[in-house]
N, CA, C and O atoms as CSV, one atom per row, in Angstrom:
chain,resi,resn,atom,element,x,y,z
A,1,UNK,N,N,142.136,77.555,61.150
A,1,UNK,CA,C,141.337,76.757,61.438
A,1,UNK,C,C,141.648,76.335,62.843
A,1,UNK,O,O,142.809,76.052,63.140
A,2,UNK,N,N,140.494,76.264,63.894
A,2,UNK,CA,C,139.500,76.180,65.180
A,2,UNK,C,C,139.337,74.971,65.279
A,2,UNK,O,O,138.426,74.609,64.535
A,3,UNK,N,N,139.977,73.805,66.089
A,3,UNK,CA,C,139.366,72.450,65.958
A,3,UNK,C,C,138.283,72.878,67.173
A,3,UNK,O,O,137.084,72.625,67.061
A,4,UNK,N,N,138.702,73.380,68.041
A,4,UNK,CA,C,137.299,74.032,68.925
A,4,UNK,C,C,135.625,74.141,68.860
A,4,UNK,O,O,134.691,73.651,69.494
A,5,UNK,N,N,135.802,75.199,67.567
A,5,UNK,CA,C,134.815,75.965,67.424
A,5,UNK,C,C,133.333,73.901,66.101
A,5,UNK,O,O,133.570,72.848,65.509
A,6,UNK,N,N,132.637,74.392,66.330
A,6,UNK,CA,C,131.692,73.096,66.277
A,6,UNK,C,C,131.167,72.941,64.690
A,6,UNK,O,O,131.183,73.920,63.943
A,7,UNK,N,N,130.809,71.930,64.346
A,7,UNK,CA,C,130.310,71.887,63.006
A,7,UNK,C,C,129.503,71.825,63.117
A,7,UNK,O,O,129.262,71.039,64.034
A,8,UNK,N,N,127.672,72.711,62.185
A,8,UNK,CA,C,126.540,72.916,62.711
A,8,UNK,C,C,126.090,71.627,61.202
A,8,UNK,O,O,126.443,71.510,60.028
A,9,UNK,N,N,125.081,70.838,62.206
A,9,UNK,CA,C,124.220,70.145,61.109
A,9,UNK,C,C,122.986,70.975,61.166
A,9,UNK,O,O,122.542,71.197,62.292
A,10,UNK,N,N,122.178,71.613,59.849
A,10,UNK,CA,C,121.180,71.141,60.287
A,10,UNK,C,C,120.309,70.163,58.914
A,10,UNK,O,O,120.667,69.899,57.766
A,11,UNK,N,N,118.759,69.748,59.879
A,11,UNK,CA,C,118.576,68.964,58.232
A,11,UNK,C,C,117.177,68.720,59.523
A,11,UNK,O,O,116.962,69.174,60.647
A,12,UNK,N,N,116.327,67.567,58.415
A,12,UNK,CA,C,115.187,67.335,59.132
A,12,UNK,C,C,115.070,66.181,58.924
A,12,UNK,O,O,114.163,65.654,59.568
A,13,UNK,N,N,115.909,65.222,57.939
A,13,UNK,CA,C,115.936,63.605,58.319
A,13,UNK,C,C,116.693,63.538,59.087
A,13,UNK,O,O,117.576,64.389,59.201
A,14,UNK,N,N,116.538,62.086,60.164
A,14,UNK,CA,C,117.064,61.997,61.376
A,14,UNK,C,C,118.473,61.308,60.924
A,14,UNK,O,O,119.660,61.569,61.123
A,15,UNK,N,N,117.967,60.594,60.424
A,15,UNK,CA,C,119.565,59.699,59.718
A,15,UNK,C,C,120.719,59.572,59.374
A,15,UNK,O,O,121.754,58.960,59.638
A,16,UNK,N,N,119.842,61.082,58.014
A,16,UNK,CA,C,120.915,61.903,58.103
A,16,UNK,C,C,121.644,62.869,59.106
A,16,UNK,O,O,122.829,62.539,59.131
A,17,UNK,N,N,121.426,63.830,59.863
A,17,UNK,CA,C,121.743,64.080,60.584
A,17,UNK,C,C,122.724,63.129,62.324
A,17,UNK,O,O,123.489,63.480,63.222
A,18,UNK,N,N,121.926,61.715,61.829
A,18,UNK,CA,C,122.538,60.565,62.602
A,18,UNK,C,C,123.952,60.598,62.018
A,18,UNK,O,O,124.973,60.672,62.703
A,19,UNK,N,N,123.920,60.554,61.073
A,19,UNK,CA,C,125.353,60.127,60.343
A,19,UNK,C,C,126.145,60.792,60.240
A,19,UNK,O,O,127.247,60.497,60.702
A,20,UNK,N,N,125.866,62.311,59.407
A,20,UNK,CA,C,126.695,63.441,59.372
A,20,UNK,C,C,127.434,63.892,61.062
A,20,UNK,O,O,128.410,64.641,61.102
A,21,UNK,N,N,126.834,63.345,62.297
A,21,UNK,CA,C,127.433,63.175,63.409
A,21,UNK,C,C,127.921,62.526,63.863
A,21,UNK,O,O,128.138,62.738,65.056
A,22,UNK,N,N,128.447,61.264,63.233
A,22,UNK,CA,C,129.204,60.432,63.544
A,22,UNK,C,C,130.366,61.093,62.512
A,22,UNK,O,O,131.289,61.549,63.187
A,23,UNK,N,N,130.618,61.307,60.758
A,23,UNK,CA,C,131.529,61.886,60.514
A,23,UNK,C,C,131.580,62.829,61.037
A,23,UNK,O,O,132.571,62.715,61.758
A,24,UNK,N,N,131.011,64.108,61.240
A,24,UNK,CA,C,132.217,64.879,62.555
A,24,UNK,C,C,132.943,64.550,63.112
A,24,UNK,O,O,134.146,64.789,63.220
A,25,UNK,N,N,132.038,63.723,63.704
A,25,UNK,CA,C,132.862,62.814,65.770
A,25,UNK,C,C,134.558,62.593,64.597
A,25,UNK,O,O,135.712,63.017,64.543
A,26,UNK,N,N,133.692,61.714,63.910
A,26,UNK,CA,C,135.368,60.786,63.028
A,26,UNK,C,C,136.318,62.023,62.900
A,26,UNK,O,O,137.252,61.873,63.688
A,27,UNK,N,N,136.398,62.924,62.354
A,27,UNK,CA,C,137.015,63.518,62.017
A,27,UNK,C,C,137.368,64.663,63.317
A,27,UNK,O,O,138.356,65.334,63.020
A,28,UNK,N,N,137.006,64.887,64.157
A,28,UNK,CA,C,137.668,64.690,65.358
A,28,UNK,C,C,137.240,66.586,65.642
A,28,UNK,O,O,138.056,67.317,66.203
A,29,UNK,N,N,136.125,67.014,65.237
A,29,UNK,CA,C,135.211,68.205,65.570
A,29,UNK,C,C,134.159,68.172,66.696
A,29,UNK,O,O,133.271,67.322,66.623
A,30,UNK,N,N,134.175,68.606,67.218
A,30,UNK,CA,C,132.670,69.509,67.971
A,30,UNK,C,C,130.822,69.499,66.986
A,30,UNK,O,O,130.635,69.361,65.777
A,31,UNK,N,N,130.193,69.621,67.656
A,31,UNK,CA,C,129.195,68.828,66.862
A,31,UNK,C,C,128.429,69.661,67.678
A,31,UNK,O,O,128.622,69.968,68.854
A,32,UNK,N,N,127.040,70.175,66.490
A,32,UNK,CA,C,125.849,71.281,67.279
A,32,UNK,C,C,125.322,70.786,65.739
A,32,UNK,O,O,125.881,70.455,64.693
A,33,UNK,N,N,123.723,70.949,66.274
A,33,UNK,CA,C,122.652,70.415,65.203
A,33,UNK,C,C,121.505,71.446,65.763
A,33,UNK,O,O,121.279,72.078,66.795
A,34,UNK,N,N,120.779,71.197,64.176
A,34,UNK,CA,C,119.399,72.141,64.333
A,34,UNK,C,C,118.541,71.496,63.664
A,34,UNK,O,O,118.811,70.887,62.630
A,35,UNK,N,N,117.147,71.579,64.308
A,35,UNK,CA,C,116.433,71.271,63.204
A,35,UNK,C,C,115.363,72.875,62.642
A,35,UNK,O,O,114.591,73.596,63.274
A,36,UNK,N,N,115.756,72.882,61.434
A,36,UNK,CA,C,114.839,73.161,59.609
A,36,UNK,C,C,113.684,74.077,60.713
A,36,UNK,O,O,113.044,74.441,59.726
A,37,UNK,N,N,113.158,74.521,61.510
A,37,UNK,CA,C,111.830,74.986,61.845
A,37,UNK,C,C,112.764,75.511,62.641
A,37,UNK,O,O,112.525,76.716,62.722
A,38,UNK,N,N,113.938,75.159,63.426
A,38,UNK,CA,C,114.640,76.522,64.165
A,38,UNK,C,C,115.063,77.781,63.407
A,38,UNK,O,O,115.441,78.154,62.296
A,39,UNK,N,N,114.658,78.425,65.196
A,39,UNK,CA,C,116.130,80.242,63.885
A,39,UNK,C,C,117.467,80.167,64.385
A,39,UNK,O,O,118.108,80.588,65.348
A,40,UNK,N,N,117.706,79.222,62.996
A,40,UNK,CA,C,118.569,78.828,62.330
A,40,UNK,C,C,119.645,79.661,62.652
A,40,UNK,O,O,120.479,79.332,63.496
A,41,UNK,N,N,119.703,81.234,61.736
A,41,UNK,CA,C,120.694,82.737,62.663
A,41,UNK,C,C,120.641,81.976,64.304
A,41,UNK,O,O,121.374,81.076,64.715
A,42,UNK,N,N,119.780,82.514,64.865
A,42,UNK,CA,C,120.423,82.801,66.173
A,42,UNK,C,C,121.062,81.233,67.016
A,42,UNK,O,O,121.406,81.073,68.187
A,43,UNK,N,N,121.036,80.499,66.147
A,43,UNK,CA,C,121.801,79.496,66.658
A,43,UNK,C,C,122.805,79.060,65.986
A,43,UNK,O,O,123.201,77.896,65.937
A,44,UNK,N,N,123.470,80.485,65.168
A,44,UNK,CA,C,124.682,80.326,64.492
A,44,UNK,C,C,125.410,81.445,65.351
A,44,UNK,O,O,126.600,81.694,65.539
A,45,UNK,N,N,124.649,81.817,65.639
A,45,UNK,CA,C,125.044,83.191,66.385
A,45,UNK,C,C,126.070,82.422,67.827
A,45,UNK,O,O,127.295,82.313,67.884
A,46,UNK,N,N,125.056,82.004,68.826
A,46,UNK,CA,C,125.256,81.138,69.111
A,46,UNK,C,C,126.312,80.300,69.900
A,46,UNK,O,O,126.810,80.303,71.025
A,47,UNK,N,N,126.411,79.513,68.638
A,47,UNK,CA,C,127.380,78.153,68.676
A,47,UNK,C,C,128.301,78.204,67.711
A,47,UNK,O,O,129.036,77.222,67.617
A,48,UNK,N,N,128.545,79.626,66.526
A,48,UNK,CA,C,130.276,80.238,66.584
A,48,UNK,C,C,130.540,79.049,65.297
A,48,UNK,O,O,131.731,79.037,64.989
A,49,UNK,N,N,129.721,78.085,64.509
A,49,UNK,CA,C,130.102,76.866,64.353
A,49,UNK,C,C,131.011,78.139,63.121
A,49,UNK,O,O,130.850,79.308,62.772
A,50,UNK,N,N,132.192,76.747,62.762
A,50,UNK,CA,C,133.206,76.462,61.937
A,50,UNK,C,C,133.252,76.370,60.455
A,50,UNK,O,O,134.151,76.812,59.740
A,51,UNK,N,N,132.004,75.642,60.016
A,51,UNK,CA,C,131.231,75.916,58.969
A,51,UNK,C,C,129.599,74.578,59.358
A,51,UNK,O,O,129.439,73.609,60.099
A,52,UNK,N,N,128.860,75.229,58.479
A,52,UNK,CA,C,127.807,73.995,58.398
A,52,UNK,C,C,127.336,73.254,57.539
A,52,UNK,O,O,127.397,73.639,56.372
A,53,UNK,N,N,126.530,71.563,57.943
A,53,UNK,CA,C,126.469,70.919,56.984
A,53,UNK,C,C,124.651,71.162,56.652
A,53,UNK,O,O,123.663,70.743,57.255
A,54,UNK,N,N,124.787,71.955,55.525
A,54,UNK,CA,C,122.375,71.831,55.785
A,54,UNK,C,C,122.343,71.187,54.817
A,54,UNK,O,O,123.052,71.296,53.816
A,55,UNK,N,N,121.251,70.224,55.100
A,55,UNK,CA,C,120.726,68.929,54.437
A,55,UNK,C,C,119.025,69.825,54.022
A,55,UNK,O,O,118.177,70.453,54.657
A,56,UNK,N,N,119.307,69.269,52.203
A,56,UNK,CA,C,117.942,69.310,50.880
A,56,UNK,C,C,117.009,69.432,51.748
A,56,UNK,O,O,117.187,68.837,52.811
A,57,UNK,N,N,115.499,70.381,51.539
A,57,UNK,CA,C,114.400,70.536,51.661
A,57,UNK,C,C,113.289,70.598,50.428
A,57,UNK,O,O,112.179,71.130,50.410
A,58,UNK,N,N,113.997,69.864,49.415
A,58,UNK,CA,C,113.094,70.042,47.956
A,58,UNK,C,C,111.605,70.233,48.883
A,58,UNK,O,O,111.390,71.395,49.228
A,59,UNK,N,N,110.790,69.412,49.219
A,59,UNK,CA,C,108.939,69.688,49.142
A,59,UNK,C,C,108.878,71.191,49.227
A,59,UNK,O,O,108.502,71.932,48.319
A,60,UNK,N,N,109.357,71.614,50.617
A,60,UNK,CA,C,109.592,72.792,51.040
A,60,UNK,C,C,109.999,73.921,50.560
A,60,UNK,O,O,109.572,75.073,50.498
A,61,UNK,N,N,111.365,73.066,50.072
A,61,UNK,CA,C,112.307,74.567,50.291
A,61,UNK,C,C,112.504,75.865,51.152
A,61,UNK,O,O,112.452,77.052,50.831
A,62,UNK,N,N,112.781,75.159,52.517
A,62,UNK,CA,C,112.784,75.619,53.157
A,62,UNK,C,C,114.774,76.177,53.729
A,62,UNK,O,O,115.089,77.212,54.317
A,63,UNK,N,N,115.738,74.998,53.246
A,63,UNK,CA,C,116.694,75.077,53.443
A,63,UNK,C,C,117.470,75.948,52.096
A,63,UNK,O,O,118.544,76.479,52.376
A,64,UNK,N,N,117.058,76.070,50.949
A,64,UNK,CA,C,117.044,77.308,50.475
A,64,UNK,C,C,116.971,78.450,50.741
A,64,UNK,O,O,117.936,79.210,50.662
A,65,UNK,N,N,115.801,78.798,51.111
A,65,UNK,CA,C,115.928,79.918,51.473
A,65,UNK,C,C,116.230,80.109,52.918
A,65,UNK,O,O,116.034,81.213,53.425
A,66,UNK,N,N,116.871,78.736,53.887
A,66,UNK,CA,C,118.206,79.260,54.968
A,66,UNK,C,C,119.278,79.904,54.672
A,66,UNK,O,O,120.078,80.719,55.132
A,67,UNK,N,N,118.983,79.117,53.513
A,67,UNK,CA,C,121.108,79.671,53.448
A,67,UNK,C,C,120.966,80.544,52.246
A,67,UNK,O,O,121.942,80.220,51.570
A,68,UNK,N,N,120.467,81.249,51.741
A,68,UNK,CA,C,119.916,82.372,51.344
A,68,UNK,C,C,119.993,83.568,52.217
A,68,UNK,O,O,120.534,84.608,51.843
A,69,UNK,N,N,119.080,83.311,54.171
A,69,UNK,CA,C,118.949,84.562,55.012
A,69,UNK,C,C,120.372,84.371,55.097
A,69,UNK,O,O,121.130,85.057,54.412
A,70,UNK,N,N,121.077,82.875,56.439
A,70,UNK,CA,C,122.135,82.633,56.478
A,70,UNK,C,C,123.368,83.875,55.196
A,70,UNK,O,O,123.714,84.873,55.829
A,71,UNK,N,N,123.773,83.869,54.142
A,71,UNK,CA,C,124.259,84.229,53.610
A,71,UNK,C,C,124.146,85.811,53.562
A,71,UNK,O,O,125.167,86.489,53.451
A,72,UNK,N,N,122.422,86.601,53.679
A,72,UNK,CA,C,122.496,87.653,53.530
A,72,UNK,C,C,122.047,88.112,55.141
A,72,UNK,O,O,120.874,88.421,55.350
A,73,UNK,N,N,122.814,88.128,55.988
A,73,UNK,CA,C,122.848,87.974,57.795
A,73,UNK,C,C,124.604,88.572,58.120
A,73,UNK,O,O,125.229,87.797,58.844
A,74,UNK,N,N,125.195,89.517,57.770
A,74,UNK,CA,C,126.890,90.081,58.177
A,74,UNK,C,C,127.389,88.679,59.402
A,74,UNK,O,O,128.327,87.897,59.250
A,75,UNK,N,N,126.674,88.720,60.250
A,75,UNK,CA,C,127.016,87.782,60.777
A,75,UNK,C,C,127.763,86.308,60.954
A,75,UNK,O,O,128.768,85.931,61.557
A,76,UNK,N,N,126.518,85.511,59.921
A,76,UNK,CA,C,126.696,84.719,59.274
A,76,UNK,C,C,127.273,84.488,57.845
A,76,UNK,O,O,127.493,83.379,57.359
A,77,UNK,N,N,127.475,85.612,57.279
A,77,UNK,CA,C,128.130,85.618,55.924
A,77,UNK,C,C,128.995,85.118,55.636
A,77,UNK,O,O,128.646,84.642,54.555
A,78,UNK,N,N,129.894,84.849,55.778
A,78,UNK,CA,C,131.179,84.410,56.061
A,78,UNK,C,C,132.347,82.718,56.478
A,78,UNK,O,O,133.490,82.262,56.524
A,79,UNK,N,N,130.376,82.349,56.749
A,79,UNK,CA,C,130.382,80.672,57.382
A,79,UNK,C,C,130.252,79.591,56.284
A,79,UNK,O,O,129.105,79.429,55.868
A,80,UNK,N,N,131.297,78.761,55.696
A,80,UNK,CA,C,130.721,78.128,54.916
A,80,UNK,C,C,130.075,76.754,55.064
A,80,UNK,O,O,130.110,76.153,56.138
A,81,UNK,N,N,129.299,76.111,53.626
A,81,UNK,CA,C,128.597,75.688,54.424
A,81,UNK,C,C,128.297,74.813,52.722
A,81,UNK,O,O,127.946,75.306,51.650
A,82,UNK,N,N,128.548,73.676,53.016
A,82,UNK,CA,C,128.259,72.952,52.374
A,82,UNK,C,C,126.817,71.939,52.603
A,82,UNK,O,O,126.492,71.256,53.575
A,83,UNK,N,N,125.972,72.216,50.977
A,83,UNK,CA,C,124.358,72.128,51.065
A,83,UNK,C,C,124.220,70.189,50.532
A,83,UNK,O,O,124.342,69.708,49.406
A,84,UNK,N,N,123.940,69.514,51.823
A,84,UNK,CA,C,123.817,68.387,50.768
A,84,UNK,C,C,123.263,67.446,50.697
A,84,UNK,O,O,123.309,66.657,51.640
A,85,UNK,N,N,122.319,67.087,49.232
A,85,UNK,CA,C,121.126,66.916,49.395
A,85,UNK,C,C,121.597,65.611,47.527
A,85,UNK,O,O,122.754,65.332,47.212
A,86,UNK,N,N,120.233,65.093,46.663
A,86,UNK,CA,C,120.908,64.317,45.925
A,86,UNK,C,C,121.188,65.346,44.813
A,86,UNK,O,O,121.450,66.548,44.868
A,87,UNK,N,N,121.021,64.325,43.593
A,87,UNK,CA,C,120.848,63.950,42.323
A,87,UNK,C,C,119.784,65.676,41.937
A,87,UNK,O,O,118.727,65.791,42.557
A,88,UNK,N,N,120.256,67.005,40.795
A,88,UNK,CA,C,119.958,67.024,40.487
A,88,UNK,C,C,118.947,68.276,41.651
A,88,UNK,O,O,117.862,68.750,41.315
A,89,UNK,N,N,119.737,68.616,43.149
A,89,UNK,CA,C,119.608,68.930,43.539
A,89,UNK,C,C,120.828,70.557,43.303
A,89,UNK,O,O,120.263,71.629,43.089
A,90,UNK,N,N,122.189,70.532,43.366
A,90,UNK,CA,C,122.726,70.830,43.472
A,90,UNK,C,C,122.522,72.112,43.097
A,90,UNK,O,O,122.725,72.790,44.104
A,91,UNK,N,N,121.985,73.393,41.426
A,91,UNK,CA,C,121.772,74.193,40.848
A,91,UNK,C,C,121.245,75.377,41.951
A,91,UNK,O,O,121.712,76.512,42.043
A,92,UNK,N,N,119.864,74.648,42.968
A,92,UNK,CA,C,119.419,75.567,43.421
A,92,UNK,C,C,120.486,75.755,44.965
A,92,UNK,O,O,120.202,76.581,45.832
A,93,UNK,N,N,121.438,75.030,45.037
A,93,UNK,CA,C,122.447,75.142,46.659
A,93,UNK,C,C,122.763,76.165,46.012
A,93,UNK,O,O,122.222,77.251,46.218
A,94,UNK,N,N,124.008,75.912,44.823
A,94,UNK,CA,C,124.417,76.674,44.106
A,94,UNK,C,C,124.041,78.135,44.210
A,94,UNK,O,O,124.726,79.038,44.691
A,95,UNK,N,N,122.849,78.209,43.684
A,95,UNK,CA,C,122.716,79.909,43.357
A,95,UNK,C,C,121.808,80.488,44.254
A,95,UNK,O,O,120.896,81.289,44.053
A,96,UNK,N,N,122.281,79.852,45.461
A,96,UNK,CA,C,120.768,80.141,47.610
A,96,UNK,C,C,123.025,80.654,48.168
A,96,UNK,O,O,123.360,81.204,49.216
A,97,UNK,N,N,123.950,80.216,47.075
A,97,UNK,CA,C,124.830,80.479,48.228
A,97,UNK,C,C,126.026,79.543,48.750
A,97,UNK,O,O,126.521,80.079,49.742
A,98,UNK,N,N,126.334,78.958,48.596
A,98,UNK,CA,C,126.564,77.166,49.306
A,98,UNK,C,C,128.565,76.924,48.822
A,98,UNK,O,O,129.299,77.148,47.859
A,99,UNK,N,N,128.604,76.691,49.387
A,99,UNK,CA,C,130.230,77.110,49.076
A,99,UNK,C,C,130.549,75.346,48.470
A,99,UNK,O,O,131.616,75.295,47.858
A,100,UNK,N,N,129.932,74.204,48.540
A,100,UNK,CA,C,130.724,73.770,48.164
A,100,UNK,C,C,129.167,72.486,48.398
A,100,UNK,O,O,128.254,72.561,49.220
A,101,UNK,N,N,129.514,70.985,46.868
A,101,UNK,CA,C,128.357,70.322,47.608
A,101,UNK,C,C,128.295,68.891,47.344
A,101,UNK,O,O,128.895,68.202,46.518
A,102,UNK,N,N,126.896,68.420,48.790
A,102,UNK,CA,C,127.857,67.014,48.891
A,102,UNK,C,C,126.724,65.915,48.229
A,102,UNK,O,O,125.584,66.021,48.682
A,103,UNK,N,N,126.844,65.378,47.695
A,103,UNK,CA,C,125.928,64.175,47.541
A,103,UNK,C,C,125.612,63.141,48.173
A,103,UNK,O,O,126.464,62.396,48.656
A,104,UNK,N,N,124.329,62.933,48.268
A,104,UNK,CA,C,123.825,61.817,48.169
A,104,UNK,C,C,123.446,60.796,47.888
A,104,UNK,O,O,122.252,60.810,47.589
A,105,UNK,N,N,124.115,59.454,47.815
A,105,UNK,CA,C,124.243,58.994,49.607
A,105,UNK,C,C,126.230,59.714,49.733
A,105,UNK,O,O,127.180,59.666,48.952
A,106,UNK,N,N,126.008,60.386,51.328
A,106,UNK,CA,C,127.561,60.721,51.317
A,106,UNK,C,C,128.060,59.960,51.773
A,106,UNK,O,O,127.514,59.660,52.835
A,107,UNK,N,N,129.131,59.237,51.494
A,107,UNK,CA,C,130.427,58.580,51.656
A,107,UNK,C,C,131.284,59.417,53.140
A,107,UNK,O,O,130.822,60.474,53.570
A,108,UNK,N,N,132.234,58.925,53.627
A,108,UNK,CA,C,133.263,59.457,54.408
A,108,UNK,C,C,134.144,60.671,53.425
A,108,UNK,O,O,134.077,61.894,53.303
A,109,UNK,N,N,134.755,59.866,52.992
A,109,UNK,CA,C,136.200,60.183,52.354
A,109,UNK,C,C,134.797,61.786,51.506
A,109,UNK,O,O,134.820,62.935,51.948
A,110,UNK,N,N,133.821,61.330,50.346
A,110,UNK,CA,C,133.576,63.213,50.007
A,110,UNK,C,C,132.892,63.731,50.990
A,110,UNK,O,O,132.134,64.663,50.721
A,111,UNK,N,N,133.006,63.212,52.479
A,111,UNK,CA,C,132.578,64.362,53.142
A,111,UNK,C,C,134.295,65.434,53.462
A,111,UNK,O,O,134.596,66.628,53.479
A,112,UNK,N,N,134.986,64.149,53.657
A,112,UNK,CA,C,135.977,64.889,54.037
A,112,UNK,C,C,137.219,65.472,53.368
A,112,UNK,O,O,138.320,65.878,53.738
A,113,UNK,N,N,136.264,65.275,51.711
A,113,UNK,CA,C,137.585,66.167,50.693
A,113,UNK,C,C,136.079,67.735,50.901
A,113,UNK,O,O,136.418,68.916,50.834
A,114,UNK,N,N,135.008,67.429,51.068
A,114,UNK,CA,C,134.525,68.847,50.769
A,114,UNK,C,C,135.490,69.785,52.267
A,114,UNK,O,O,136.094,70.847,52.119
A,115,UNK,N,N,135.384,69.114,53.409
A,115,UNK,CA,C,135.502,70.033,54.798
A,115,UNK,C,C,137.291,70.618,54.069
A,115,UNK,O,O,137.705,71.764,54.248
A,116,UNK,N,N,138.071,69.553,53.295
A,116,UNK,CA,C,138.732,69.602,53.084
A,116,UNK,C,C,138.584,71.288,52.040
A,116,UNK,O,O,138.897,72.321,52.632
A,117,UNK,N,N,138.135,71.380,50.635
A,117,UNK,CA,C,137.837,72.152,50.650
A,117,UNK,C,C,137.113,73.112,50.376
A,117,UNK,O,O,136.779,73.566,49.282
A,118,UNK,N,N,136.814,73.493,51.636
A,118,UNK,CA,C,136.369,74.743,52.793
A,118,UNK,C,C,137.630,75.422,53.442
A,118,UNK,O,O,137.863,76.605,53.691
A,119,UNK,N,N,138.349,74.299,53.627
A,119,UNK,CA,C,139.403,74.958,54.595
A,119,UNK,C,C,139.601,74.323,56.401
A,119,UNK,O,O,140.406,74.576,57.298
A,120,UNK,N,N,138.323,73.352,56.271
A,120,UNK,CA,C,138.230,73.256,57.522
A,120,UNK,C,C,138.589,71.804,58.191
A,120,UNK,O,O,138.608,71.441,59.368
A,121,UNK,N,N,138.868,71.114,56.950
A,121,UNK,CA,C,140.493,70.177,57.446
A,121,UNK,C,C,141.989,70.507,56.597
A,121,UNK,O,O,142.150,70.755,55.402
A,122,UNK,N,N,142.708,70.434,57.393
A,122,UNK,CA,C,143.801,70.378,56.676
A,122,UNK,C,C,144.238,69.311,55.407
A,122,UNK,O,O,144.154,69.564,54.206
A,123,UNK,N,N,144.622,68.317,55.897
A,123,UNK,CA,C,143.965,67.050,54.786
A,123,UNK,C,C,143.426,66.194,54.924
A,123,UNK,O,O,142.458,66.174,55.684
A,124,UNK,N,N,143.854,65.082,54.209
A,124,UNK,CA,C,143.119,63.798,54.480
A,124,UNK,C,C,144.049,62.798,54.608
A,124,UNK,O,O,143.687,61.644,54.835
């Protein structure tokens, strides 16, 4: 577990990104952020995140496509990705290759448990 590697937050909702930034900081990890409109693979290659928190974007389905793209790219396919969305969006996240799913509204304890589940934090 590399405590110097950031956790990347990808989302279009400012409130989601702000809350996840606070959670990541509280968990004592560096953070980097990206918008769904950016070249996420390039950002991930530059930042080398230990994990990615990806917000569901159901109207445009960009997040599911992005998740599939990250899984298809040789240098990003092994980065653990937690898909974050509302009830009913879980199936798409799993199908696209998510390592875990966080149901909104996300509580800090659930966030930590998800990080533990993908091996980013050792214990609660």
